[in-house]
Legacy VTK file of the C-alpha trace (Angstrom):
# vtk DataFile Version 3.0
C-alpha trace
ASCII
DATASET POLYDATA
POINTS 164 float
-0.382 -0.152 -0.121
2.550 2.236 0.465
3.499 5.138 -1.774
0.515 4.560 -3.796
-2.114 7.390 -4.547
-5.399 6.305 -2.805
-7.530 7.411 -5.506
-10.529 5.559 -7.418
-12.491 5.757 -10.753
-16.314 4.857 -10.080
-18.877 3.872 -12.641
-22.577 4.844 -11.881
-23.561 1.739 -9.490
-21.536 2.551 -6.183
-22.218 6.619 -6.129
-25.931 5.692 -6.344
-25.666 3.286 -4.148
-24.203 4.873 -1.319
-26.642 8.283 -1.928
-29.412 5.785 -1.581
-28.593 5.098 2.061
-27.093 8.456 2.694
-23.564 7.207 2.968
-22.309 9.541 0.270
-19.163 10.490 2.619
-17.850 7.170 2.511
-16.063 8.159 -0.601
-14.128 10.095 1.780
-11.806 6.924 2.345
-10.044 7.904 -1.208
-8.109 11.424 -1.781
-9.432 11.579 -5.146
-12.919 9.929 -7.135
-13.191 10.727 -10.498
-15.897 9.853 -13.341
-16.251 9.627 -17.062
-18.613 11.811 -18.850
-21.192 9.109 -19.240
-21.098 8.260 -15.944
-22.268 11.739 -15.225
-24.579 11.319 -17.184
-26.342 8.309 -16.031
-26.411 10.198 -12.537
-27.861 12.951 -13.775
-30.369 10.684 -15.487
-30.970 8.674 -11.716
-31.215 12.524 -10.400
-28.045 12.094 -8.187
-26.279 15.187 -7.326
-22.266 14.300 -8.003
-20.539 15.131 -4.923
-17.977 18.176 -5.135
-15.411 15.262 -4.309
-15.910 13.725 -7.532
-14.465 15.073 -10.679
-15.161 14.295 -14.340
-12.220 13.594 -16.547
-12.367 13.079 -20.077
-10.413 10.099 -22.155
-7.396 11.177 -24.373
-7.632 9.787 -27.738
-5.872 6.547 -27.238
-7.996 5.870 -24.148
-11.037 6.098 -26.402
-9.696 3.360 -28.736
-9.226 1.395 -25.613
-12.946 1.978 -24.630
-13.925 1.082 -28.392
-11.880 -2.180 -27.931
-13.639 -3.001 -24.296
-17.461 -2.856 -25.709
-16.412 -4.225 -29.084
-14.540 -7.455 -27.706
-16.887 -7.551 -24.102
-19.881 -6.125 -24.970
-19.338 -3.830 -21.949
-21.971 -0.821 -21.302
-20.212 2.627 -22.148
-20.333 4.122 -18.714
-18.638 1.180 -17.302
-16.298 0.626 -20.066
-15.512 4.417 -20.259
-14.539 4.274 -16.138
-12.379 1.132 -16.868
-10.642 2.909 -19.977
-10.366 6.227 -17.601
-8.784 3.797 -14.431
-5.895 2.860 -16.763
-5.551 6.503 -18.433
-5.421 8.144 -14.684
-3.251 4.854 -13.339
-5.910 4.909 -10.504
-5.508 2.681 -7.475
-9.057 1.373 -7.255
-12.349 0.543 -9.848
-15.507 1.287 -7.945
-17.955 -0.778 -9.334
-20.906 -3.468 -8.602
-21.338 -4.613 -12.038
-20.193 -8.200 -12.318
-19.165 -8.117 -15.745
-17.013 -4.928 -15.464
-15.196 -6.442 -11.998
-14.246 -9.152 -14.167
-12.954 -7.278 -17.074
-11.028 -4.922 -14.607
-9.796 -8.043 -13.090
-8.084 -9.150 -16.366
-6.319 -5.976 -16.476
-5.215 -5.929 -12.880
-7.662 -3.300 -11.907
-8.498 -3.546 -7.890
-11.910 -3.499 -7.557
-14.470 -2.552 -4.951
-17.932 -2.338 -4.720
-20.520 -0.763 -2.570
-20.099 -3.474 0.111
-16.542 -2.811 0.326
-16.656 0.986 0.279
-18.542 0.847 3.317
-16.231 -1.814 4.822
-13.033 0.299 4.318
-14.962 3.495 5.545
-15.758 1.259 8.880
-12.233 0.341 9.566
-10.646 3.824 8.562
-13.208 5.068 10.889
-15.107 7.435 9.156
-18.411 5.798 10.072
-18.784 3.803 13.626
-19.702 -0.250 14.009
-23.404 0.510 14.514
-23.754 2.839 11.356
-21.692 0.215 9.340
-24.105 -2.335 10.319
-27.366 -0.551 10.205
-26.260 0.875 6.481
-25.351 -2.729 5.604
-28.860 -3.965 6.507
-30.663 -0.750 4.539
-28.884 -1.910 1.340
-30.984 -4.644 1.098
-34.535 -2.660 1.710
-33.593 1.082 0.280
-31.004 0.530 -2.309
-31.095 -0.753 -5.990
-27.960 -3.179 -5.541
-28.989 -6.504 -5.665
-27.467 -8.786 -2.599
-28.108 -12.046 -0.795
-29.185 -11.932 2.528
-26.364 -14.453 2.928
-24.238 -11.668 2.147
-25.304 -9.413 4.250
-25.064 -11.974 7.132
-21.406 -12.563 6.381
-20.398 -8.481 5.718
-22.415 -7.929 9.456
-20.368 -11.069 11.044
-17.309 -9.270 9.870
-18.178 -5.898 11.160
-19.044 -7.778 14.534
-15.361 -9.511 14.489
-13.197 -6.507 14.159
LINES 1 165
164 0 1 2 3 4 5 6 7 8 9 10 11 12 13 14 15 16 17 18 19 20 21 22 23 24 25 26 27 28 29 30 31 32 33 34 35 36 37 38 39 40 41 42 43 44 45 46 47 48 49 50 51 52 53 54 55 56 57 58 59 60 61 62 63 64 65 66 67 68 69 70 71 72 73 74 75 76 77 78 79 80 81 82 83 84 85 86 87 88 89 90 91 92 93 94 95 96 97 98 99 100 101 102 103 104 105 106 107 108 109 110 111 112 113 114 115 116 117 118 119 120 121 122 123 124 125 126 127 128 129 130 131 132 133 134 135 136 137 138 139 140 141 142 143 144 145 146 147 148 149 150 151 152 153 154 155 156 157 158 159 160 161 162 163
């Protein structure tokens, strides 16, 4: 972990899901969060205000070529593909996504991926949120957010928080 920037590129999902459970402050675990224009458009379509912490970054021409390859080769949605291309362009430490295909493809390119649950866990471990808040919000994800998550995973995460 030493000498690495603690920055992240996000696609739409984690920002929406954290917003749905009023935990957008969990993004404070990152020194910066960047999104590509398509993710900004998707957030606006979903009526999610883009927090001041998040900056919108354009792809350079070689990253646009990579973006087109990702879409053609992997049939990724434009937002996910643009976020992966931006991650490689910016050499960001983390890629934030809850999308399984995007996660799998990011892993192929040795990109460290974290989803909404991982962000909440990291925020708890870094004392941005309390144990009580972390457990409440993990439970809230099932009821109040559009993230699909199993009861087993919720129970597993709560157990990990309680043990920590």
